[in-house]
C-alpha positions as CSV (number, residue, x, y, z in Angstrom):
1,X,-13.6,-9.0,15.3
2,X,-11.2,-7.3,12.9
3,X,-7.4,-7.3,12.8
4,X,-4.7,-4.8,11.9
5,X,-2.3,-5.0,9.0
6,X,1.3,-4.8,10.3
7,X,2.4,-3.1,7.1
8,X,0.0,-0.2,6.7
9,X,-2.1,-0.2,9.8
10,X,-5.4,-1.0,8.0
11,X,-7.7,-2.1,10.8
12,X,-10.3,-4.1,9.0
13,X,-8.6,-7.5,8.2
14,X,-11.1,-10.4,8.5
15,X,-8.5,-12.8,9.9
16,X,-5.3,-12.3,11.9
17,X,-2.3,-12.2,9.5
18,X,-0.9,-15.3,11.3
19,X,-2.5,-17.8,13.7
20,X,-1.1,-18.9,17.0
21,X,1.0,-21.5,15.3
22,X,2.5,-18.9,13.0
23,X,0.6,-20.1,9.9
24,X,-0.3,-17.3,7.5
25,X,-3.9,-16.4,6.6
26,X,-3.1,-15.8,2.9
27,X,-5.5,-12.8,3.2
28,X,-4.6,-9.8,1.0
29,X,-4.8,-6.4,2.7
30,X,-7.1,-4.2,0.7
31,X,-5.1,-1.1,1.5
32,X,-1.5,-2.1,0.8
33,X,-1.9,-5.3,-1.1
34,X,0.3,-7.4,1.2
35,X,-0.6,-11.1,1.2
36,X,0.4,-12.9,4.3
37,X,2.2,-16.1,3.5
38,X,3.0,-15.1,-0.1
39,X,4.8,-11.7,0.0
40,X,6.7,-12.6,3.1
41,X,7.4,-16.3,2.7
42,X,7.4,-16.9,-1.0
43,X,8.8,-13.5,-2.2
44,X,10.9,-13.1,1.0
45,X,9.9,-9.5,1.9
46,X,10.0,-8.7,5.5
47,X,7.5,-6.2,6.9
48,X,9.9,-3.3,6.9
49,X,11.0,-3.8,3.3
50,X,7.4,-4.1,2.0
51,X,6.3,-1.1,4.1
52,X,9.2,1.1,2.7
53,X,8.2,0.0,-0.8
54,X,4.5,0.7,-0.1
55,X,5.2,4.2,1.4
56,X,7.4,5.1,-1.5
57,X,4.7,4.2,-4.0
58,X,2.2,6.3,-2.0
59,X,4.5,9.3,-2.1
60,X,5.1,8.9,-5.8
61,X,1.4,8.6,-6.6
62,X,0.6,11.7,-4.6
63,X,3.3,13.7,-6.3
64,X,2.2,12.4,-9.7
65,X,-1.4,13.7,-8.9
66,X,0.0,17.0,-7.8
67,X,2.1,17.5,-10.9
68,X,-0.7,16.3,-13.2
69,X,-3.2,18.7,-11.6
70,X,-0.7,21.6,-11.9
71,X,-0.1,20.8,-15.6
72,X,-3.9,20.7,-16.3
73,X,-4.4,24.0,-14.5
74,X,-1.5,25.6,-16.3
75,X,-2.8,24.5,-19.6
76,X,-6.2,25.8,-18.9
77,X,-4.8,29.2,-17.9
78,X,-2.4,29.6,-20.8
79,X,-3.6,32.0,-23.5
80,X,-2.0,32.3,-26.9
81,X,-1.1,35.8,-27.9
């Protein structure tokens, strides 16, 4: 049985993030990097805060790849006169 990450929706966690008593698994999600019991309890992130941070990083990384690709293509097409 696999479990779903409440941050990013990754559906292949090996353990539930928290057991029936509310104790964290300390598993790290391989998609978003959230560690149940550390990021939420020790670093005091709530799910919404961490999710917003994770989504922003995903957007910035995508935009960076787009800009980098554009610059590489522009450089390849540029011809000195």
